[in-house]
N, C-alpha and C positions, 0 to 999 in steps of 0.2 A: 503493500498500500503507500508506504513511503517514496517507493519509486515513482508511481503514480503522480504523487502530490509533486514531488521534483521534477518532473518532467512538464506538468502542467506550468509551474512557474518558469522554467527555463523555455519551451516552446510557445509559451504567449509571450514572453520578453523579447526571442527573436521574431515573431510576425510582427509585433509593435514597432522593433528596428527596420525591419523592411520596410514598413508603413513609412516610417519618418523618410528612410532613404529614397524612397519613390516621389515621395510629397518634395523633397529638396531637388530632385531632379528635373520632377514634371512642371514645378512652380514656376520656371522658365521657360516652359514651352506652351506654343498652341497647339490645340486639335489637329490640326492641318499643318505637314510640315511648309516650312520657307523654301523658295528657291535659293541656291547656295553655290557660289561661282567659286571653285577650291582655287582659282589665281589669286583672288581676293583674300582668302584665308591665309595662302603664301605671304601675301603684303602685307599684311598684319592686321586686315580689316573683319574683326570675329564680330557677328551678331550677335545680339542678347538673347535671342531666341536659340534653345535646344534641339529641337525638333526640326532636322534638314533633310531637304532633299537635294543630295549632291549633284552637280552637272556632270557633264563629261569628264572622265577621269581616268588615269591609268593607275591598276591594281599592280604593285610589285610583289608577287605572289614568292618569288627568290629569297626575299629578303624577311620571310615570314618567321615570328615567333610565337610556340605553340606550349602550352600545358598538356602533357598526354599522361596514361596510366598505361602503365608498362604489361604487355603479355604475361599471363601468368605462367610463372616458372621462368621466364625470361630471364636473361641479365647481360648486362652492357649495354652498348646502345640501342635505343629501341628499334623496332622492326617498323616496314611498311603497313603492319595490322595493329600496330598499337594504337589505342583508342584516343581521339584528341578531344579534350575539355571544351578549351577556346582555343582562337588562334589570332594573332594581329598580325596584319601586314600593312605596310605603308602605301598611301595613295599620293601621285601626284597629277598635277596639271599639264595641260599643253604646253603652256608657259614657263614652266620648270625648266631650270638650265641644263638637266640629264636631256628632257624630251628634246627641248632645243637643240642642244648638242647634238643629238641621234641623228634631228633633221638636216642638219649641215651637211654631215657625212651621206647621208643618204644620196642628198644632191649632189655630193662631191665623187661618188664612187657608183650610182645608180641604183644601188641594192644594198640591206643592211648584209648580206649575208658576204657582200664584197668588202667591206669594211676590215682591215686588219685588226684582231683583237685588241693589241696595243694602243690601239687609237681610239679605243669605246670609251667614252667619257662615265665615270664611276657617278655610282650615287651618293651623295654627302650628306646631303641634309633635307628633311621633310616635316612639314607642318603638321600631317594628322596621320593615324593609325585607325584602322579599321579592326574592330573588335567582332568575330563571326564564330557561331558555331554551328557552321553549315559542312564542316569537314569532319564527316566522323572519324577518318583516321589519318595519320600520317600519310600516307600513301596516296589521298584522296587531295591534300593540298597541290595546286598547280606548280611545276617545277620554275616556270618562266612566268613574267607579267604579261597583262593582257589591258585593252581597254574596253571601258564599259561606258553606256550612254548615261547612265542616272543609277542612285543608290540614297533609300530612305534609311533612314535612321535617328538614333538620338545620344546628342552628345551626352557622357555620364562622368566627366572628370569631376563633379562635384561631390560624386561620390565612390569613386574608385578610379585608379589610373592603374600603371605598369605595376606590379609588383616588384621589388629589389632585384630579383633574379633576372626577368623579362627586362627592366631598365637596364641592367648591368651587360646583358646580352649585346644590345642595342649602341649602348655607348663602346663595346668591346670593337663590333664590327662598322660603327660611323662615329669616330673619335670626336666630330666636331660637332656630332648632335648634343643638343640641350635636350633631355628629356622629360625635364622638369616643363616644358613648355608644348609638349606633346598635347594634342587635342584627340581624344579617344571618341570615337563614332561609333556605336552599337549596332551595327547592322539589324536590319528589319523593327529595333525596339521602337516603342511608342510611349508617348506618356500616360502616365496612369490617371484618370479623373480624381478629383478631391473628395468623390463619393467613394472611389475603393481605397486612396492612402489613408482617408480617415477611417474609414471602417476596418482596416487591418490594424490601424496605432488602436483604436478603442476595442476592438476584439480580442486585442494581443495582449493590452492590459486588464480586460476583464479576467482574461484564460488564468493570467498570472496572479490577479488578485483573490480570484476563486480559489486555488492552487496553494495560495500563501495563508489565507484564513482557515482552510482544509486542516492544513497543516499546524497553523496555531491552535485550532481547535482542539484535533487529535490529542496535540501535547497537555493541553488542558484538563481533559478528561483523564490523561494519564495519571 
């Protein structure tokens, strides 16, 4: 019985905490996403609205950082079938120095395949990383970059950014990158309504309080 009472207090607290988090990230977001030009974000113009519909962008999948779960019984480096909990990948605009540099080389050599490898411009900096859960395994993450017309999601910096290990991996690969300034856009996430977040807070507090009262009442009878 003690475990049930304790579980009520803990789970209620977790539910209320999630409600607060949802309120924080959704409070600065409209129900409908706003159109966002990634080039303006890269130039430092950040909208107050957290709900974005990102326009044309290049997804740099081969610079992904991900959290995974090792296959059962496996050791060492994770295999292609290792389960991915979430993945971050950078996105850049057509105006980004990387894309501009590639365009100049393609114009010079006629095709990207003709460009000498030692002349390919490196990716050294970016403003936005996308958090996604669309890739179920490591093997499902694309090995190259790709262009997309749009992406809708929610900026979640107010409640979560890269963890210490993920940020360290990006700093190792991109020494000039300031990971503290990265904007994290969670793909497919929409803002929660005030009713939903408020209900989570109130419901969680009610469950925790009920568990606490039950626990105190039990000790009093003892």
